[in-house]
N, C-alpha and C positions, 0 to 999 in steps of 0.2 A: 397576578391577583384574580384576573378576572376567571381564570380558570377554576377557581376555588369552588367548593360545591354551596350551592344555598343553605344547607344545614349548618355547615362550618362557620360560614360568612356570619350566619343570624347568630350562632353560639357565641363567636367572637365578640359581635356588637352587643349582645346580651351581657356578656360577661364585661366589658367596659361600662356600659349603662350601669350595670347592677354596682362595680366597684366604686364608680365615680358618685353614683347615689349612697353608699354606703358611707364613703370618706366624706363627703359633703355634709350627711346627715350625722356624723361622728362628732366632726369639727363643729358643727351647731350645738349638738348636745354638750361637748365640752365646754363650748364658750357659755350655754345656759349654766351649767353646772358652776362652773366658775363664777358666774355672774349671782348664783345662790350662796355660794361660799363667801362670796366678799358681803353680800348683804348681812348672812348671819354673822360673820366676824364683826362687822361694823357695829351690830345690836349687839354682840359679846362684849367688845371692848368699852362700848360706852357704858354698858352696865358696871363691868370692873371699875371705869374711872368713876363713875358715881358712888361705888362703894368705898374707895380710897379717899373721895372729896368728902366725904360725909364723916370720916375718922376725926375724932376730936385732937389727937395726938397731930394727925398733918395739918389740920388747921392752925394750930399752935405753934408750931414748929418751922412753918414756912415762913422765911424773912428774917430767921434769928440765925446767929453766928455758926452754933453748932446745931442747926436744924438737921443736917443729914445725918448724924448719928442716930435721929429718932427715926427719920422718914426713910432711909437706905435699907435698915432690915425689914422694914415692914413691907415696902415695895417689893423688896426681892423676894419675901416669903410669900405675898400674894401672888407675884409673877409664876413662881414655880409651881403655886398650888393650882392655877388657872391654867397653866400651860399657854401664856402668851409669851411675844417676843421680847417685848420690852416694857417696862414702866418708868415713864421719866416725870418727875414731878419737880417744875422751875416756879420762881417767884415773879413777881412783875417787871424785874429787870432782866428776867432771863437766865438768871443763876439757878443751875441745876443740883437739886437736893438727894435724887436719886438717878441711877442709871446702871444697866446690867454692867457696863465696864465702870469700876470705880475710878478710873483715873480721870473720867470726863466728869465726876461729882466736882461742884465748886466751879467749874468753868461755865461760860455763858453761850446759851445756845443763840447761834449767829443768824439763824434763819426763821427767828420767831415772827410768826405774824401778829402784828400789834392789834389789828382787830379782833381777832380770835383772843388774844389775851386780856383785853380789857372790855369785851363787850358782854361778859356775864353769860353769854350762851354757849350751850352744848355745838359741837360742830365734829362732822367727820369727813373725813380726805383720804385719797389714794395718792401714795406718793411712791417714787422709785429712789429706791436706795442701794447701798454696796451690796445687799443680799438678793435685791430682786424690788418687786413692788409691795407694799405693805398698805393695810388699812389701818387708820389712824383716827383715835377718838380723842377730842379735846375736851375736857369739863372744867370749867371755871371752881376755884377752891375759895371759899367765903369764909369769914372770920365766924367766931363762934355766935355773934349776934347776926349773922346773914346781912349784915348792913354794908359790907365793903368786900370786893374781890382781893384777896393776897396772893393767890397763884392759879396754876393751870396743872392739871393732871393729862399726861400725853400716854394712853396706852396704845401700843402698835401691835399687830399680828400679820406675819408674811403671808402672801396671797399664794395658795399651790400653783406650782408650775405645771404647764400643759402636759409635760411627758409623764410627770407624776400622775394626772388624772388620767392619761391614756393607759398608764401602770393599772393603775386600780380598775379600769373598765374594759381592760383588753378582752377578757373572756367574752364580755358581752358582745363586743364588736367583732371577734372572731366568729362567734356563733352566727350572728348575722349577716356575716360574709359568706359563710359556709353556706347555710340555707339558702339567701339570696342568689348565689350562683346556682346551686341545685335546681331551685324553682326556675329562675332564668334559662337555665339548659335545656330543662323539659317543656317548657312553655316554647322556646325557639325552636325546637325538633317539632312540636305539635303546630305551630304557626308554619313552619319551613314546608312539612308535608301537606297542609290544607292549601298552601300558595302552589305549590308544586302540581299538585292535583287539578287547580284551576288553571294552570299554565301549561296542560297535557305533558307534565313530567319534563320538561324542558327547563333548561337553567337560565337565568337572566340573560346571560352573554349570547345563548343560543337564540332567544326572543328577539334580542337586539339586531341580530345578523338576519334574522328572517326578516323583519320590519325592514331594514335597510335596504334588503335585495329586492322585496316586494315594491317597494317605493320607488327604487332606481327603475325597475321593470316599468312599471307603471307612468313614470316620468318619460319614459323613452318612447314609449308607444304614441303611432301616429295620429292616434285618435283621444279627443277629449274625453277622461274619465272624472267621474264626479261620484262619491260615496255618501249615503244619510244614514241617521240613525232612525229607530222606529217613531220618532217623533219630526222627523223630517229636518233636522240640523243635520249640516253639512260635516262629516267627518274626515273626508280625504277629497282633494281636488288638485288635479295635475296641472302640468304647467298648459298645455294646451286647451284645458278647459277654462282655466283662469283667463288665457287671452281671448277666448270666444265670449265669456259671460262678463268679462270685465270685473272680475270679483279679485279682489287684492287684499281683503281683509283676513282675520284669522277666524270669526265666527259669522255664522250666518244660516240661514235657510232657505228650503225651496221656495216658499211662499215672497221671500222678500226678494231672491236671486230670481226668480222666473215669474216676476208679478204679471198678472193678465195674460199668461200663457197656460195651456192645459196641464203644465208641469207645476203648476200651484195648486192644482186641485188637491183637495185633503186625501182622497182615495185614489193612488195611482195604479194603473192596471200594467201588466205585464205586456210588452209589445215587441216581440221575436223581431218583426221585422221594422225599417226604419219609417219613422212619423217625422213630418215636416215641423221644423220650429223657427219662427222670427224672433231674432236679436239683435237689436240694434241696427236694423234695417239690412240685416244679412240671413240668408236663410241656411239652415243646419237641418241635418238629419237625426234624429234622436231614438234610442233603444232603451228599454227600461226592463230592468230584472228584478224581482223581488230577493232580498237576502232572507235566507230562513236558516235558524240555528236550533236545533230539537223540536223542529215543527213549528216554530214561533218567528212570527215576523220580527226580522233586526233591522230592515231598513231597505233601501233601495240603491242598485249598482245603475248608474245613468252613463251611457255613451253618446257621445257627440261627435258626429263627423261634418266636416265643411262640405256644404252642398256642391262648391265648386270642383272640389275633387272627385266626388261621387259623379258630378254631371260628366266630368272628364272620362271617365270609364263608359259614362251612359251614352255618351255621343258615340264613341266606337262601337259599343253593342247595337246601340239603333240603326247605325250605317249600316251593320251586317244583317240583323234582323229584317230590316229594309230591303237590303239586296235579295235576303233568302225568300222574303215574301213576293218580291217581283219576280226571281227566277222562277218560284214555285207556280205563281199566277200564268206567268210566261210559257211555260212548261204545259199547263193545262188547256190554255187557251190554244197554244201551237198544236196540241194533240187534236182539238177539236176543228181547227180549220184544217188540218192534214186529213182528217175522216171525210170532211166536207168535200175537199178538193179532190179527194180518192175518189168520193162516190160520183161527183160530175164527170170525171174522166172515163169512169166505167160505162157511164150513162151515153158516154161520147159526146158530153156537151164542154167541149176545150173552152169555147168562148166565155161561158159562164164561169169556169173554174180559172181563168186568166183574169176576169173581171174581179172575181172575191180575192184574187191573190192581191192586185192592185189596191183594192179598197182597203184591205188590212194593213198592207203597207204603207199607204198614203194615211190613215187614220193615225196610227203610231208615230210616223213621223211628225204629223201635225202636233200632236200632244207633246213630243219633244222637243220640238221647234220652240212650241209657245212657252214651255218651262225655261228654255235657254235664254228665250228674250224677255222675260219677264223677272224670271228669279234668279238673282246672280249670287247665289251660296249653293254650293255642290251638294250638301247635307240635305236642304230643304228640297233642291231638284230630285233627289233620289227616293226622299220620303215621299213627295208627292206624286212619282212615278210609280213608286211601289204601291200607294192607296190606289191609284187608278186601275193599276190591273187587278188589285183585289176587288176593287168596286165592280168591275168588268165581269171578272168571276163570279160576283154574288147577284147579277143584274142589276146593280146601281148604276144610275147615270151619274157620275161625278164630275164636274165642271169647274175649272179654275176661271173665274171671272175675269172679260176681257179687261176690266179697269184694274187688275192687279199688278203689282210691281214689288219686288223687295230689294232695295239697293244696298242696303247694308244692315246690320243688327242695330237697334236701338241702343244706346247706351245704357248698362246696366243688365241688359239681357246678352246671355251666352247662346252660343249654338245649342246646348243643351236644353237652355230654356225653351227654344223656338221650337225643337224638335219635340220636346214634352207637350208643349201647348197644342199643336198642331196635330200631332199624332193622336192625342187622346179625345180633341174635339171630332176629329175625321172618325175616329173608331166609334164614339157614342152616336155619332149621325147617322153612320152607316147601319148600325146595330137597331137603333129605333126605325130604320126605313123597311127592315125584313120582312116584319109581319102585314108589310102594306104591299099592294099590287103596285100601284106608282112609288117607284124609288128614286128621287132625285135630291143630290146634295148638291150645294154650291158653296164655293168657297171664296170670299174676297180678302186678298191679302195685300196690304201696302204698307211701307215701311222705310226708314232710313235712320241715320244716326239720332235724330231728334224726336222721333215719333213712330207708332206702331198703330194699326188699325188692322184688326180680323174680324171677320163675319162670316160665321159657317150657317146655312139655312140646310133645312132637310124636310122631307115630308112625310116623317115619320109620326109614331103614334102620339106625340106629345109626352108632357111630364105631367102626373098627377100631382094633387097638392100644392104645397108651397115649392115652388122651383128652386128655390135658393138653399133649399135643404141638402142638393147634390154637393153643395160645397162643404158639408160635414164629414170629418174624417170617417171613413168606413160605410157612409151611406151609399146603399145602391138599389137600384129597382130591380137588378139582377140576382140570381139565386144562386150563383157560382162564385167560388173562392177566387179573391185575386182582383175583387171590384171594389169601389167605395174609396179609392186613392188618389185616380188621376184628377178630378174635379177638385178635390181639397187641394192638391199640389198647385195645381193650376191658380187657384185663387191666392194661396201663398206668395207665388212668384209676383202675380199682378200686384198684390197689395205692396210688396217689398220694394217695387219700383214705382209706387204711388199711381198706378193705374185703376180704371175701373171696369167690372165686367159685369155684363147685363144680360139677363134671359127672357126671351118673349116665347111663349108657349100658346099651343091651342089643342086639346085633345082631337086625336084622328086628324088634324090640320097640319102638325108642324111645330118646329121649335127653332128659333133664331137665337144664337148666342154671338154677342157683340164685346169685342175687347177694346180697348182705347187707351194708349199711353203715351205720355209726352206732348208736345205742342206742334201742331204741321205747319211748315212754313209756306207763308201763303205765294 
């Protein structure tokens, strides 16, 4: 059945509806016609009964021994002339004086209604007899002085049976059925064609299959996916998105689901790169894409990624990048040192060349040993060593404060978090120093499982205007692509761990950024 075309299904559906409607309306029409007939038969019967009751011969003959000889011919003549089924005249004792069947004349009417017979009132009723339902009219017969009731006239007309009425009106019913089917068929074809155009000429079972496949694909993806219509109402949300957003209802909007976040804004812009989003004290990375149909806005597609998974890859990439930066800087420095040593040897200043070699080796070993003693995580050691080599290449004096120590990562901070925070702070500090002649950067790093303290000082150009603007996503004092994200990401990480970040800056003097989180053990 599901492989049948939409046109055929709608034709069958229309045919059934039209057929049912015609049968129902026909039955109601026949019922109403039968009711009208019964009302007309009642009025006709009571009029005939009144005429018979007013006849002097009938009034004077009811109750007499030979009254039937007068009443029966009169009743039969009127019955045949008026085409009624029966006219029965009986006295107050129920003795019949007329009847279509002469054998019942003189017999007593067994089911006589005493109230009708003695109430001197006219009465119409419907009763079931041998030949079916009949409409009966009861009219009292008064004496010639109209002072006493002497009998009752009962005129009966059989109600028409339903199949007789159907036979009478079958042509009307068949014509209605024919035109109803024709109109329904034409209408169903037009509607089906319109619907198929709206559904890209796909049959319903094909649409259902596509929807099921797309839904299964979206549910199986390892990224939270959420779609909305143009008003912001959520139209689709997959398993991971429900898990991330704690949204398990049928209906909802972006404004309610992402309240107090940038996703709740009325105008959402396209973000091809990931943007941080804090939900339920967890950090996620979000990308948004507008959905456009026929050049009109039809909603948004939102992709949500768990930041922990992203940072697992980031840690690996950061480690590789730090290693590459370190090797590149060391290669550049090694070339410079080799050129210096080669020049001293050519000048026969062997002792100076040997002293330069010893100084360089001693300085490198001092930095490495300091990192080993104070920093217990290899990824942070590699990061700081790489930044030290890069700073040396740029002519910047980068120092790790002697009071620094990092025994462990504070609970809530991952290795990726620490690499992101320290790497971005040092990059910004070194870049701020490049326009200055005095280029100093100092980092104080302290932390264990219970607290974290980071302070980065530089002698750079400072931050103009409100320094807290650097926490806005996309804000940057640099005019190159790829900036304006680091500090916003740091702020999100610190906020999610209930920490604080403070900026103190002076133009052309320098900037100090301080981060605190957790409680230091005394």
